[in-house]
PDBQT receptor file of N, H, CA, C and O in Angstrom, charges set to zero:
ATOM      1  N   MET A   1       8.675  41.697  20.887  1.00  0.00    +0.000 N 
ATOM      2  CA  MET A   1      10.021  42.274  20.853  1.00  0.00    +0.000 C 
ATOM      3  C   MET A   1       9.992  43.687  20.272  1.00  0.00    +0.000 C 
ATOM      4  O   MET A   1      10.534  44.624  20.860  1.00  0.00    +0.000 OA
ATOM      5  N   HIS A   2       9.349  43.825  19.104  1.00  0.00    +0.000 N 
ATOM      6  H   HIS A   2       8.909  43.064  18.627  1.00  0.00    +0.000 HD
ATOM      7  CA  HIS A   2       9.277  45.126  18.445  1.00  0.00    +0.000 C 
ATOM      8  C   HIS A   2       8.526  46.140  19.307  1.00  0.00    +0.000 C 
ATOM      9  O   HIS A   2       8.945  47.292  19.423  1.00  0.00    +0.000 OA
ATOM     10  N   SER A   3       7.419  45.711  19.910  1.00  0.00    +0.000 N 
ATOM     11  H   SER A   3       7.079  44.775  19.816  1.00  0.00    +0.000 HD
ATOM     12  CA  SER A   3       6.638  46.630  20.744  1.00  0.00    +0.000 C 
ATOM     13  C   SER A   3       7.433  47.041  21.984  1.00  0.00    +0.000 C 
ATOM     14  O   SER A   3       7.304  48.166  22.466  1.00  0.00    +0.000 OA
ATOM     15  N   THR A   4       8.254  46.122  22.495  1.00  0.00    +0.000 N 
ATOM     16  H   THR A   4       8.359  45.208  22.104  1.00  0.00    +0.000 HD
ATOM     17  CA  THR A   4       9.115  46.454  23.637  1.00  0.00    +0.000 C 
ATOM     18  C   THR A   4      10.090  47.547  23.254  1.00  0.00    +0.000 C 
ATOM     19  O   THR A   4      10.321  48.485  24.017  1.00  0.00    +0.000 OA
ATOM     20  N   LEU A   5      10.661  47.420  22.064  1.00  0.00    +0.000 N 
ATOM     21  H   LEU A   5      10.474  46.658  21.444  1.00  0.00    +0.000 HD
ATOM     22  CA  LEU A   5      11.614  48.414  21.578  1.00  0.00    +0.000 C 
ATOM     23  C   LEU A   5      10.942  49.771  21.419  1.00  0.00    +0.000 C 
ATOM     24  O   LEU A   5      11.496  50.798  21.810  1.00  0.00    +0.000 OA
ATOM     25  N   MET A   6       9.736  49.769  20.838  1.00  0.00    +0.000 N 
ATOM     26  H   MET A   6       9.286  48.935  20.519  1.00  0.00    +0.000 HD
ATOM     27  CA  MET A   6       9.034  51.028  20.622  1.00  0.00    +0.000 C 
ATOM     28  C   MET A   6       8.666  51.683  21.948  1.00  0.00    +0.000 C 
ATOM     29  O   MET A   6       8.769  52.902  22.085  1.00  0.00    +0.000 OA
ATOM     30  N   SER A   7       8.238  50.889  22.926  1.00  0.00    +0.000 N 
ATOM     31  H   SER A   7       8.154  49.898  22.815  1.00  0.00    +0.000 HD
ATOM     32  CA  SER A   7       7.902  51.468  24.223  1.00  0.00    +0.000 C 
ATOM     33  C   SER A   7       9.157  51.999  24.912  1.00  0.00    +0.000 C 
ATOM     34  O   SER A   7       9.108  53.011  25.610  1.00  0.00    +0.000 OA
ATOM     35  N   LEU A   8      10.286  51.307  24.711  1.00  0.00    +0.000 N 
ATOM     36  H   LEU A   8      10.326  50.484  24.144  1.00  0.00    +0.000 HD
ATOM     37  CA  LEU A   8      11.551  51.780  25.268  1.00  0.00    +0.000 C 
ATOM     38  C   LEU A   8      11.929  53.121  24.653  1.00  0.00    +0.000 C 
ATOM     39  O   LEU A   8      12.331  54.044  25.362  1.00  0.00    +0.000 OA
ATOM     40  N   LEU A   9      11.799  53.228  23.329  1.00  0.00    +0.000 N 
ATOM     41  H   LEU A   9      11.473  52.478  22.753  1.00  0.00    +0.000 HD
ATOM     42  CA  LEU A   9      12.082  54.493  22.647  1.00  0.00    +0.000 C 
ATOM     43  C   LEU A   9      11.142  55.587  23.151  1.00  0.00    +0.000 C 
ATOM     44  O   LEU A   9      11.555  56.730  23.348  1.00  0.00    +0.000 OA
ATOM     45  N   TYR A  10       9.876  55.226  23.357  1.00  0.00    +0.000 N 
ATOM     46  H   TYR A  10       9.540  54.298  23.196  1.00  0.00    +0.000 HD
ATOM     47  CA  TYR A  10       8.892  56.200  23.819  1.00  0.00    +0.000 C 
ATOM     48  C   TYR A  10       9.266  56.714  25.205  1.00  0.00    +0.000 C 
ATOM     49  O   TYR A  10       9.165  57.908  25.488  1.00  0.00    +0.000 OA
ATOM     50  N   VAL A  11       9.700  55.789  26.066  1.00  0.00    +0.000 N 
ATOM     51  H   VAL A  11       9.782  54.819  25.836  1.00  0.00    +0.000 HD
ATOM     52  CA  VAL A  11      10.092  56.171  27.426  1.00  0.00    +0.000 C 
ATOM     53  C   VAL A  11      11.350  57.031  27.407  1.00  0.00    +0.000 C 
ATOM     54  O   VAL A  11      11.465  57.992  28.167  1.00  0.00    +0.000 OA
ATOM     55  N   LEU A  12      12.292  56.680  26.536  1.00  0.00    +0.000 N 
ATOM     56  H   LEU A  12      12.198  55.899  25.918  1.00  0.00    +0.000 HD
ATOM     57  CA  LEU A  12      13.573  57.394  26.490  1.00  0.00    +0.000 C 
ATOM     58  C   LEU A  12      13.494  58.716  25.746  1.00  0.00    +0.000 C 
ATOM     59  O   LEU A  12      14.376  59.564  25.880  1.00  0.00    +0.000 OA
ATOM     60  N   ARG A  13      12.432  58.893  24.958  1.00  0.00    +0.000 N 
ATOM     61  H   ARG A  13      11.716  58.204  24.849  1.00  0.00    +0.000 HD
ATOM     62  CA  ARG A  13      12.342  60.073  24.092  1.00  0.00    +0.000 C 
ATOM     63  C   ARG A  13      12.426  61.380  24.883  1.00  0.00    +0.000 C 
ATOM     64  O   ARG A  13      13.159  62.298  24.516  1.00  0.00    +0.000 OA
ATOM     65  N   ARG A  14      11.662  61.444  25.973  1.00  0.00    +0.000 N 
ATOM     66  H   ARG A  14      11.066  60.698  26.271  1.00  0.00    +0.000 HD
ATOM     67  CA  ARG A  14      11.611  62.689  26.752  1.00  0.00    +0.000 C 
ATOM     68  C   ARG A  14      12.974  63.070  27.343  1.00  0.00    +0.000 C 
ATOM     69  O   ARG A  14      13.440  64.184  27.104  1.00  0.00    +0.000 OA
ATOM     70  N   PRO A  15      13.630  62.180  28.109  1.00  0.00    +0.000 N 
ATOM     71  CA  PRO A  15      14.952  62.543  28.634  1.00  0.00    +0.000 C 
ATOM     72  C   PRO A  15      15.978  62.810  27.531  1.00  0.00    +0.000 C 
ATOM     73  O   PRO A  15      16.858  63.656  27.691  1.00  0.00    +0.000 OA
ATOM     74  N   LEU A  16      15.864  62.086  26.412  1.00  0.00    +0.000 N 
ATOM     75  H   LEU A  16      15.150  61.399  26.283  1.00  0.00    +0.000 HD
ATOM     76  CA  LEU A  16      16.778  62.334  25.295  1.00  0.00    +0.000 C 
ATOM     77  C   LEU A  16      16.591  63.735  24.739  1.00  0.00    +0.000 C 
ATOM     78  O   LEU A  16      17.565  64.438  24.470  1.00  0.00    +0.000 OA
ATOM     79  N   LEU A  17      15.331  64.142  24.567  1.00  0.00    +0.000 N 
ATOM     80  H   LEU A  17      14.540  63.571  24.786  1.00  0.00    +0.000 HD
ATOM     81  CA  LEU A  17      15.060  65.482  24.047  1.00  0.00    +0.000 C 
ATOM     82  C   LEU A  17      15.568  66.549  25.013  1.00  0.00    +0.000 C 
ATOM     83  O   LEU A  17      16.153  67.547  24.591  1.00  0.00    +0.000 OA
ATOM     84  N   LEU A  18      15.341  66.335  26.312  1.00  0.00    +0.000 N 
ATOM     85  H   LEU A  18      14.865  65.525  26.654  1.00  0.00    +0.000 HD
ATOM     86  CA  LEU A  18      15.806  67.307  27.303  1.00  0.00    +0.000 C 
ATOM     87  C   LEU A  18      17.322  67.392  27.290  1.00  0.00    +0.000 C 
ATOM     88  O   LEU A  18      17.892  68.481  27.361  1.00  0.00    +0.000 OA
ATOM     89  N   GLY A  19      17.972  66.237  27.200  1.00  0.00    +0.000 N 
ATOM     90  H   GLY A  19      17.509  65.353  27.143  1.00  0.00    +0.000 HD
ATOM     91  CA  GLY A  19      19.431  66.214  27.145  1.00  0.00    +0.000 C 
ATOM     92  C   GLY A  19      19.948  66.924  25.910  1.00  0.00    +0.000 C 
ATOM     93  O   GLY A  19      20.944  67.645  25.968  1.00  0.00    +0.000 OA
ATOM     94  N   LEU A  20      19.263  66.716  24.782  1.00  0.00    +0.000 N 
ATOM     95  H   LEU A  20      18.454  66.130  24.735  1.00  0.00    +0.000 HD
ATOM     96  CA  LEU A  20      19.678  67.358  23.537  1.00  0.00    +0.000 C 
ATOM     97  C   LEU A  20      19.480  68.856  23.588  1.00  0.00    +0.000 C 
ATOM     98  O   LEU A  20      20.291  69.612  23.052  1.00  0.00    +0.000 OA
ATOM     99  N   GLN A  21      18.402  69.295  24.234  1.00  0.00    +0.000 N 
ATOM    100  H   GLN A  21      17.743  68.681  24.669  1.00  0.00    +0.000 HD
ATOM    101  CA  GLN A  21      18.175  70.733  24.342  1.00  0.00    +0.000 C 
ATOM    102  C   GLN A  21      19.286  71.384  25.155  1.00  0.00    +0.000 C 
ATOM    103  O   GLN A  21      19.771  72.459  24.799  1.00  0.00    +0.000 OA
ATOM    104  N   SER A  22      19.693  70.734  26.252  1.00  0.00    +0.000 N 
ATOM    105  H   SER A  22      19.299  69.861  26.541  1.00  0.00    +0.000 HD
ATOM    106  CA  SER A  22      20.774  71.308  27.053  1.00  0.00    +0.000 C 
ATOM    107  C   SER A  22      22.090  71.260  26.280  1.00  0.00    +0.000 C 
ATOM    108  O   SER A  22      22.899  72.184  26.369  1.00  0.00    +0.000 OA
ATOM    109  N   LEU A  23      22.306  70.170  25.513  1.00  0.00    +0.000 N 
ATOM    110  H   LEU A  23      21.649  69.420  25.440  1.00  0.00    +0.000 HD
ATOM    111  CA  LEU A  23      23.490  70.074  24.657  1.00  0.00    +0.000 C 
ATOM    112  C   LEU A  23      23.489  71.178  23.616  1.00  0.00    +0.000 C 
ATOM    113  O   LEU A  23      24.512  71.815  23.366  1.00  0.00    +0.000 OA
ATOM    114  N   GLY A  24      22.321  71.397  23.007  1.00  0.00    +0.000 N 
ATOM    115  H   GLY A  24      21.490  70.879  23.209  1.00  0.00    +0.000 HD
ATOM    116  CA  GLY A  24      22.194  72.435  21.996  1.00  0.00    +0.000 C 
ATOM    117  C   GLY A  24      22.495  73.816  22.560  1.00  0.00    +0.000 C 
ATOM    118  O   GLY A  24      23.125  74.641  21.898  1.00  0.00    +0.000 OA
ATOM    119  N   LYS A  25      22.040  74.066  23.793  1.00  0.00    +0.000 N 
ATOM    120  H   LYS A  25      21.528  73.395  24.331  1.00  0.00    +0.000 HD
ATOM    121  CA  LYS A  25      22.311  75.351  24.430  1.00  0.00    +0.000 C 
ATOM    122  C   LYS A  25      23.803  75.517  24.678  1.00  0.00    +0.000 C 
ATOM    123  O   LYS A  25      24.355  76.600  24.484  1.00  0.00    +0.000 OA
ATOM    124  N   LYS A  26      24.459  74.428  25.115  1.00  0.00    +0.000 N 
ATOM    125  H   LYS A  26      24.010  73.548  25.273  1.00  0.00    +0.000 HD
ATOM    126  CA  LYS A  26      25.894  74.501  25.400  1.00  0.00    +0.000 C 
ATOM    127  C   LYS A  26      26.704  74.734  24.131  1.00  0.00    +0.000 C 
ATOM    128  O   LYS A  26      27.660  75.510  24.127  1.00  0.00    +0.000 OA
ATOM    129  N   SER A  27      26.315  74.055  23.056  1.00  0.00    +0.000 N 
ATOM    130  H   SER A  27      25.539  73.424  23.059  1.00  0.00    +0.000 HD
ATOM    131  CA  SER A  27      27.105  74.136  21.825  1.00  0.00    +0.000 C 
ATOM    132  C   SER A  27      26.630  75.258  20.893  1.00  0.00    +0.000 C 
ATOM    133  O   SER A  27      27.256  75.528  19.868  1.00  0.00    +0.000 OA
ATOM    134  N   GLY A  28      25.517  75.907  21.259  1.00  0.00    +0.000 N 
ATOM    135  H   GLY A  28      25.008  75.687  22.091  1.00  0.00    +0.000 HD
ATOM    136  CA  GLY A  28      25.040  77.029  20.472  1.00  0.00    +0.000 C 
ATOM    137  C   GLY A  28      24.126  76.631  19.321  1.00  0.00    +0.000 C 
ATOM    138  O   GLY A  28      23.700  77.484  18.542  1.00  0.00    +0.000 OA
ATOM    139  N   ILE A  29      23.824  75.344  19.210  1.00  0.00    +0.000 N 
ATOM    140  H   ILE A  29      24.171  74.651  19.842  1.00  0.00    +0.000 HD
ATOM    141  CA  ILE A  29      22.880  74.892  18.184  1.00  0.00    +0.000 C 
ATOM    142  C   ILE A  29      21.469  75.184  18.676  1.00  0.00    +0.000 C 
ATOM    143  O   ILE A  29      21.179  75.046  19.864  1.00  0.00    +0.000 OA
ATOM    144  N   HIS A  30      20.606  75.582  17.776  1.00  0.00    +0.000 N 
ATOM    145  H   HIS A  30      20.842  75.694  16.810  1.00  0.00    +0.000 HD
ATOM    146  CA  HIS A  30      19.219  75.827  18.166  1.00  0.00    +0.000 C 
ATOM    147  C   HIS A  30      18.593  74.511  18.655  1.00  0.00    +0.000 C 
ATOM    148  O   HIS A  30      18.685  73.497  17.965  1.00  0.00    +0.000 OA
ATOM    149  N   PRO A  31      17.955  74.517  19.845  1.00  0.00    +0.000 N 
ATOM    150  CA  PRO A  31      17.440  73.275  20.439  1.00  0.00    +0.000 C 
ATOM    151  C   PRO A  31      16.526  72.482  19.518  1.00  0.00    +0.000 C 
ATOM    152  O   PRO A  31      16.619  71.256  19.462  1.00  0.00    +0.000 OA
ATOM    153  N   SER A  32      15.641  73.168  18.794  1.00  0.00    +0.000 N 
ATOM    154  H   SER A  32      15.566  74.164  18.840  1.00  0.00    +0.000 HD
ATOM    155  CA  SER A  32      14.699  72.437  17.944  1.00  0.00    +0.000 C 
ATOM    156  C   SER A  32      15.428  71.738  16.799  1.00  0.00    +0.000 C 
ATOM    157  O   SER A  32      15.024  70.659  16.366  1.00  0.00    +0.000 OA
ATOM    158  N   VAL A  33      16.508  72.361  16.310  1.00  0.00    +0.000 N 
ATOM    159  H   VAL A  33      16.836  73.237  16.662  1.00  0.00    +0.000 HD
ATOM    160  CA  VAL A  33      17.294  71.749  15.233  1.00  0.00    +0.000 C 
ATOM    161  C   VAL A  33      17.935  70.461  15.712  1.00  0.00    +0.000 C 
ATOM    162  O   VAL A  33      17.858  69.436  15.035  1.00  0.00    +0.000 OA
ATOM    163  N   SER A  34      18.576  70.508  16.898  1.00  0.00    +0.000 N 
ATOM    164  H   SER A  34      18.638  71.341  17.448  1.00  0.00    +0.000 HD
ATOM    165  CA  SER A  34      19.222  69.310  17.426  1.00  0.00    +0.000 C 
ATOM    166  C   SER A  34      18.184  68.251  17.781  1.00  0.00    +0.000 C 
ATOM    167  O   SER A  34      18.444  67.056  17.638  1.00  0.00    +0.000 OA
ATOM    168  N   ALA A  35      17.007  68.680  18.244  1.00  0.00    +0.000 N 
ATOM    169  H   ALA A  35      16.796  69.650  18.360  1.00  0.00    +0.000 HD
ATOM    170  CA  ALA A  35      15.944  67.731  18.572  1.00  0.00    +0.000 C 
ATOM    171  C   ALA A  35      15.435  67.027  17.320  1.00  0.00    +0.000 C 
ATOM    172  O   ALA A  35      15.233  65.812  17.324  1.00  0.00    +0.000 OA
ATOM    173  N   VAL A  36      15.228  67.790  16.251  1.00  0.00    +0.000 N 
ATOM    174  H   VAL A  36      15.392  68.776  16.248  1.00  0.00    +0.000 HD
ATOM    175  CA  VAL A  36      14.772  67.203  14.987  1.00  0.00    +0.000 C 
ATOM    176  C   VAL A  36      15.801  66.217  14.460  1.00  0.00    +0.000 C 
ATOM    177  O   VAL A  36      15.455  65.132  13.992  1.00  0.00    +0.000 OA
ATOM    178  N   PHE A  37      17.070  66.604  14.541  1.00  0.00    +0.000 N 
ATOM    179  H   PHE A  37      17.351  67.485  14.922  1.00  0.00    +0.000 HD
ATOM    180  CA  PHE A  37      18.153  65.725  14.104  1.00  0.00    +0.000 C 
ATOM    181  C   PHE A  37      18.145  64.436  14.919  1.00  0.00    +0.000 C 
ATOM    182  O   PHE A  37      18.282  63.346  14.364  1.00  0.00    +0.000 OA
ATOM    183  N   ALA A  38      17.984  64.561  16.238  1.00  0.00    +0.000 N 
ATOM    184  H   ALA A  38      17.872  65.447  16.689  1.00  0.00    +0.000 HD
ATOM    185  CA  ALA A  38      17.989  63.392  17.119  1.00  0.00    +0.000 C 
ATOM    186  C   ALA A  38      16.805  62.481  16.833  1.00  0.00    +0.000 C 
ATOM    187  O   ALA A  38      16.944  61.258  16.838  1.00  0.00    +0.000 OA
ATOM    188  N   ILE A  39      15.639  63.075  16.583  1.00  0.00    +0.000 N 
ATOM    189  H   ILE A  39      15.527  64.068  16.578  1.00  0.00    +0.000 HD
ATOM    190  CA  ILE A  39      14.450  62.274  16.304  1.00  0.00    +0.000 C 
ATOM    191  C   ILE A  39      14.645  61.487  15.020  1.00  0.00    +0.000 C 
ATOM    192  O   ILE A  39      14.266  60.318  14.948  1.00  0.00    +0.000 OA
ATOM    193  N   SER A  40      15.233  62.113  14.004  1.00  0.00    +0.000 N 
ATOM    194  H   SER A  40      15.540  63.063  14.063  1.00  0.00    +0.000 HD
ATOM    195  CA  SER A  40      15.477  61.393  12.755  1.00  0.00    +0.000 C 
ATOM    196  C   SER A  40      16.481  60.267  12.973  1.00  0.00    +0.000 C 
ATOM    197  O   SER A  40      16.347  59.194  12.385  1.00  0.00    +0.000 OA
ATOM    198  N   ARG A  41      17.480  60.503  13.807  1.00  0.00    +0.000 N 
ATOM    199  H   ARG A  41      17.590  61.375  14.284  1.00  0.00    +0.000 HD
ATOM    200  CA  ARG A  41      18.446  59.445  14.138  1.00  0.00    +0.000 C 
ATOM    201  C   ARG A  41      17.758  58.311  14.889  1.00  0.00    +0.000 C 
ATOM    202  O   ARG A  41      18.011  57.137  14.618  1.00  0.00    +0.000 OA
ATOM    203  N   LEU A  42      16.885  58.667  15.835  1.00  0.00    +0.000 N 
ATOM    204  H   LEU A  42      16.680  59.620  16.055  1.00  0.00    +0.000 HD
ATOM    205  CA  LEU A  42      16.154  57.655  16.599  1.00  0.00    +0.000 C 
ATOM    206  C   LEU A  42      15.272  56.815  15.687  1.00  0.00    +0.000 C 
ATOM    207  O   LEU A  42      15.175  55.599  15.849  1.00  0.00    +0.000 OA
ATOM    208  N   GLN A  43      14.630  57.475  14.726  1.00  0.00    +0.000 N 
ATOM    209  H   GLN A  43      14.708  58.463  14.595  1.00  0.00    +0.000 HD
ATOM    210  CA  GLN A  43      13.777  56.741  13.787  1.00  0.00    +0.000 C 
ATOM    211  C   GLN A  43      14.608  55.781  12.952  1.00  0.00    +0.000 C 
ATOM    212  O   GLN A  43      14.184  54.654  12.695  1.00  0.00    +0.000 OA
ATOM    213  N   GLN A  44      15.791  56.217  12.525  1.00  0.00    +0.000 N 
ATOM    214  H   GLN A  44      16.136  57.133  12.733  1.00  0.00    +0.000 HD
ATOM    215  CA  GLN A  44      16.675  55.340  11.767  1.00  0.00    +0.000 C 
ATOM    216  C   GLN A  44      17.084  54.138  12.611  1.00  0.00    +0.000 C 
ATOM    217  O   GLN A  44      17.098  53.007  12.125  1.00  0.00    +0.000 OA
ATOM    218  N   LEU A  45      17.415  54.386  13.875  1.00  0.00    +0.000 N 
ATOM    219  H   LEU A  45      17.404  55.305  14.270  1.00  0.00    +0.000 HD
ATOM    220  CA  LEU A  45      17.799  53.305  14.782  1.00  0.00    +0.000 C 
ATOM    221  C   LEU A  45      16.633  52.349  15.004  1.00  0.00    +0.000 C 
ATOM    222  O   LEU A  45      16.819  51.132  15.038  1.00  0.00    +0.000 OA
ATOM    223  N   ALA A  46      15.437  52.897  15.154  1.00  0.00    +0.000 N 
ATOM    224  H   ALA A  46      15.285  53.885  15.126  1.00  0.00    +0.000 HD
ATOM    225  CA  ALA A  46      14.256  52.064  15.368  1.00  0.00    +0.000 C 
ATOM    226  C   ALA A  46      13.984  51.192  14.146  1.00  0.00    +0.000 C 
ATOM    227  O   ALA A  46      13.651  50.014  14.279  1.00  0.00    +0.000 OA
ATOM    228  N   GLU A  47      14.128  51.773  12.952  1.00  0.00    +0.000 N 
ATOM    229  H   GLU A  47      14.398  52.729  12.844  1.00  0.00    +0.000 HD
ATOM    230  CA  GLU A  47      13.919  51.005  11.722  1.00  0.00    +0.000 C 
ATOM    231  C   GLU A  47      14.967  49.906  11.586  1.00  0.00    +0.000 C 
ATOM    232  O   GLU A  47      14.654  48.788  11.176  1.00  0.00    +0.000 OA
ATOM    233  N   LEU A  48      16.206  50.226  11.930  1.00  0.00    +0.000 N 
ATOM    234  H   LEU A  48      16.460  51.134  12.263  1.00  0.00    +0.000 HD
ATOM    235  CA  LEU A  48      17.284  49.246  11.892  1.00  0.00    +0.000 C 
ATOM    236  C   LEU A  48      17.003  48.107  12.863  1.00  0.00    +0.000 C 
ATOM    237  O   LEU A  48      17.142  46.934  12.518  1.00  0.00    +0.000 OA
ATOM    238  N   ALA A  49      16.605  48.465  14.078  1.00  0.00    +0.000 N 
ATOM    239  H   ALA A  49      16.492  49.419  14.359  1.00  0.00    +0.000 HD
ATOM    240  CA  ALA A  49      16.303  47.452  15.091  1.00  0.00    +0.000 C 
ATOM    241  C   ALA A  49      15.121  46.588  14.648  1.00  0.00    +0.000 C 
ATOM    242  O   ALA A  49      15.131  45.372  14.839  1.00  0.00    +0.000 OA
ATOM    243  N   ALA A  50      14.106  47.217  14.057  1.00  0.00    +0.000 N 
ATOM    244  H   ALA A  50      14.098  48.205  13.901  1.00  0.00    +0.000 HD
ATOM    245  CA  ALA A  50      12.949  46.469  13.573  1.00  0.00    +0.000 C 
ATOM    246  C   ALA A  50      13.364  45.502  12.471  1.00  0.00    +0.000 C 
ATOM    247  O   ALA A  50      12.874  44.374  12.412  1.00  0.00    +0.000 OA
ATOM    248  N   ALA A  51      14.266  45.944  11.598  1.00  0.00    +0.000 N 
ATOM    249  H   ALA A  51      14.663  46.860  11.645  1.00  0.00    +0.000 HD
ATOM    250  CA  ALA A  51      14.750  45.080  10.519  1.00  0.00    +0.000 C 
ATOM    251  C   ALA A  51      15.518  43.893  11.088  1.00  0.00    +0.000 C 
ATOM    252  O   ALA A  51      15.392  42.771  10.598  1.00  0.00    +0.000 OA
ATOM    253  N   ILE A  52      16.317  44.145  12.128  1.00  0.00    +0.000 N 
ATOM    254  H   ILE A  52      16.419  45.057  12.526  1.00  0.00    +0.000 HD
ATOM    255  CA  ILE A  52      17.079  43.066  12.766  1.00  0.00    +0.000 C 
ATOM    256  C   ILE A  52      16.123  42.073  13.418  1.00  0.00    +0.000 C 
ATOM    257  O   ILE A  52      16.320  40.861  13.336  1.00  0.00    +0.000 OA
ATOM    258  N   VAL A  53      15.086  42.599  14.065  1.00  0.00    +0.000 N 
ATOM    259  H   VAL A  53      14.926  43.584  14.132  1.00  0.00    +0.000 HD
ATOM    260  CA  VAL A  53      14.105  41.734  14.726  1.00  0.00    +0.000 C 
ATOM    261  C   VAL A  53      13.398  40.849  13.704  1.00  0.00    +0.000 C 
ATOM    262  O   VAL A  53      13.113  39.683  13.980  1.00  0.00    +0.000 OA
ATOM    263  N   ARG A  54      13.113  41.406  12.517  1.00  0.00    +0.000 N 
ATOM    264  H   ARG A  54      13.345  42.353  12.294  1.00  0.00    +0.000 HD
ATOM    265  CA  ARG A  54      12.406  40.646  11.481  1.00  0.00    +0.000 C 
ATOM    266  C   ARG A  54      13.256  39.541  10.865  1.00  0.00    +0.000 C 
ATOM    267  O   ARG A  54      12.716  38.571  10.332  1.00  0.00    +0.000 OA
ATOM    268  N   MET A  55      14.590  39.675  10.932  1.00  0.00    +0.000 N 
ATOM    269  H   MET A  55      15.029  40.462  11.365  1.00  0.00    +0.000 HD
ATOM    270  CA  MET A  55      15.482  38.681  10.321  1.00  0.00    +0.000 C 
ATOM    271  C   MET A  55      15.287  37.291  10.902  1.00  0.00    +0.000 C 
ATOM    272  O   MET A  55      15.963  36.349  10.491  1.00  0.00    +0.000 OA
TER     273      MET A  55
């Protein structure tokens, strides 16, 4: 279950980053800043999901 989640995150990471870069360009945020923010959010979500799986 956990490995499935991690592979899903890995697969989604690229389109998410591309989407965030275009969002950052539209809103005027520097792309790398929004990408770093998104990655930290993704890591938090992954940790939360892992904790739920362990329950």
